[in-house]
C-alpha positions in Angstrom: -5.4 -46.3 35.1 -6.2 -43.5 32.7 -5.1 -40.9 35.2 -1.7 -42.5 35.9 -1.1 -42.7 32.1 -2.0 -39.1 31.6 0.3 -38.0 34.5 3.2 -40.1 33.1 2.7 -38.6 29.6 2.8 -35.0 31.1 5.9 -35.9 33.1 7.6 -37.2 29.9 6.6 -34.1 28.0 8.1 -31.8 30.6 11.3 -33.8 30.8 12.0 -33.6 27.1 14.5 -30.8 26.3 12.7 -28.5 23.8 15.0 -25.5 23.9 18.8 -25.4 23.9 20.8 -22.2 24.3 24.2 -23.3 22.9 27.7 -22.2 23.5 28.2 -18.7 22.3 24.6 -17.7 23.0 24.1 -14.8 25.3 20.7 -13.9 26.7 19.8 -10.9 28.8 16.2 -10.9 29.9 13.6 -13.3 31.2 12.9 -16.8 29.9 9.5 -18.4 30.5 8.8 -21.9 29.2 6.4 -24.9 29.7 9.0 -27.4 28.6 12.6 -28.2 29.6 15.6 -26.0 28.8 19.3 -26.7 28.4 21.7 -23.8 28.8 25.3 -24.1 27.5 25.7 -20.3 27.0 25.2 -17.2 29.2 22.0 -16.0 30.7 21.4 -12.9 32.9 17.8 -12.5 34.0 15.0 -14.7 35.3 14.2 -18.3 34.3 10.8 -19.9 35.0 10.0 -23.4 33.6 7.4 -26.0 34.3 10.0 -28.5 33.0 13.6 -29.2 33.9 16.5 -26.9 33.6 19.9 -28.3 32.6 22.9 -26.1 32.9 25.8 -27.5 30.9 29.5 -27.2 31.9 29.9 -24.1 29.7 26.7 -22.5 31.1 27.1 -19.3 33.1 23.9 -18.0 34.7 23.3 -14.9 36.8 19.6 -15.4 37.5 16.7 -16.4 39.7 15.4 -19.8 38.7 12.1 -21.5 39.2 11.8 -25.0 37.7 10.6 -28.5 38.3 14.1 -30.0 38.4 17.5 -28.2 38.1 20.7 -29.9 37.2 23.9 -27.9 37.4 27.2 -28.8 35.7 28.2 -25.1 35.0 28.1 -21.9 37.1 25.0 -20.4 38.6 24.8 -17.2 40.7 21.3 -16.6 42.0 18.5 -18.1 44.0 16.8 -21.4 42.9 13.4 -22.8 43.7 12.9 -26.4 42.3 9.7 -28.3 42.8 11.3 -31.7 42.8 15.0 -31.7 42.9 18.3 -29.7 42.6 21.4 -31.6 41.6 24.9 -30.1 41.5 27.3 -32.2 39.4 31.1 -32.4 40.1 31.8 -29.5 37.7 28.9 -27.4 39.0 29.2 -24.2 41.1 26.2 -22.6 42.8 26.2 -19.3 44.7 22.8 -18.6 46.1 20.0 -19.8 48.3 17.9 -22.8 47.3 14.4 -24.2 48.1 13.6 -27.7 47.0 12.2 -31.1 48.2 15.4 -33.0 47.2 19.1 -31.9 47.0 22.0 -33.8 45.7 25.5 -32.3 45.7 28.2 -34.6 44.2 31.8 -34.6 45.4 33.8 -31.8 43.8 30.7 -29.5 43.4 30.7 -26.1 45.0 27.6 -24.7 46.9 27.8 -21.4 48.7 24.4 -20.4 50.2 21.6 -21.7 52.3 19.0 -24.3 51.7 15.3 -24.5 52.8 12.8 -27.3 52.3 10.0 -26.7 49.8 6.5 -27.2 51.0 4.0 -29.0 48.8 1.8 -25.9 48.4 4.6 -24.0 46.6 3.8 -25.4 43.2 5.3 -23.6 40.2 2.5 -22.8 37.8 3.1 -20.8 34.7 0.4 -19.1 32.8 2.3 -17.9 29.7 -0.6 -15.9 28.4 -0.3 -13.5 31.3 3.5 -13.3 31.0 3.2 -12.7 27.2 0.6 -10.0 27.8 2.9 -8.2 30.3 5.7 -8.4 27.9 3.6 -6.9 25.0 2.6 -4.0 27.3 6.3 -3.2 28.0 7.2 -3.1 24.3 
């Protein structure tokens, strides 16, 4: 019972949105996070998250994405790999290839690309210490 409780707590922690990039925010570069991220602004670069990624209606992303779950209400151009699920809402537009275990495309959504099932061994594991060390060397 202790193991299930621990797994549930970890799932809840990764589902909680810790970072919000609001309307008017523009990011050019890579984003790495252990938590969930909501984007309402513009991002050009690479996003890797152990949590969920929510792209709001005003969000515009030109990026490669790796996350646990990706929900798209805005516009995304780039490839996505989601460990659990990709969901494209009616206002969402995705141009790119996707890999995931579960895909939901709602009526009105736009998807241009190809899809491939994600195998269990393709787990997204982020070691931020290595990413931060690489970033420090570049600066």
